N, C-alpha and C positions, 0 to 999 in steps of 0.2 A: 431721844437717846440722851442719857446722862453720862458724862465723862468726868471721872474723878481727877482732879488736878493735884490735890495734896492729900494723900492717904494718911490714915492713922494720926491725924491731928484734927483741929477744927476743920471739918470737911469743907472744901471749896469745890464747886462744880459749875459746869456750863451745860445748858440744855440746847439740843439741836433737833430740828425737825426730823422725824423718822421717815418722812417721805422725800424731802428735798435735801436734807443735810445742812440746811442753813441754820446759823445760830440764832437763838432768841435773845432778847434783852438780858443782860447779866443780872439785872435787879429782880425781874418778875418771873422768869422761867417760862415754861410753855403756856400759851394762852388756852390751849385745848388739850385735855388728857382724855383719850378714849380708852376705857377699860372694858375688856372682854373677859367674861367668866363663863366657862363651860361646866354645866352641872351634871348630876347623875342622869344617865340615859344618853348623853351625847357620846359620840365616838371619841371626843376629846375630853372625856370625863376628868374633872378636877384640874383642868388646864386654865391658866389665866395669863394675860399679858396687858401691858399698858403702852399705848402709842402716844408720843408727844407730837402735837401737830399745831399748825397755824390755822387761822380762820379760813384762809385760802385752801389749805390742804383738806379741810373737813367738808368743803362744799360738795365734791363728788359723792362722798359718803352720805350726806344729807339727801342728795338727789336720789340715790339708790334706795334709801330708807323710805322716802316719800313715794317712790314708784311701787314699792312693795307693801305699803300699809293696807290693811284690811279696812273696808268701809266702816265696820263697827268700831274699830280702834280710832278712826278719824272722827267719828261722832263723839267718842270719849274725849278726844283732844279739844273738840269744840266746847264741851262742858268745862274742861280745864281752863280754856281761854276765858270763858265767862267768869269763872271763879277768880282767875287772876285779875281780870278787869275790876271786879268788885274789891279785891284786896288792894289793888293799886289806888282806887278811889279812897278807900279807908286810909291808906298810907299818906295820900295827899292831904286829907283832912287832919291827920295826926302830925303832919309836917315831918315825916320821916324820910329823908332823902335817900338813905341806903336801901330801905325797903322799896321805895319807888324805882330805883335803878334796877334792883333785882327783878321786880315784877315786869318792868319794861323789857328787860333782856329775855325773860321767860316767855312773855307774850310774843316777842319777835321770833323766837325759835319755834313756837307752836304755829304761828302764822306761816313760817317758812315750810313747815311740814304739811300744811293743809292745802 
């Protein structure tokens, strides 16, 4: 949740976990933003919202997603993991630390869901 501190000026805000209400670091904001969009055909058609969460807050949601994943989708995640590992190796060879960090984080998330 974002709370405006100083309106109609240079905006200042603090972010709080939408689950626990605990504040996040003033500098970085929420470490996790979970965005949910409902498309045509849903009973919530055209609705969308964003949750600001911590890594601890997102764990039960990741557990739920992992428990509901279709085996075919899990296979596609395995292929994505292989692609990320190749991209990570290329980033290491190119000495690109930012790309390495991105690939490691992505691989960890995929492994968490498998």
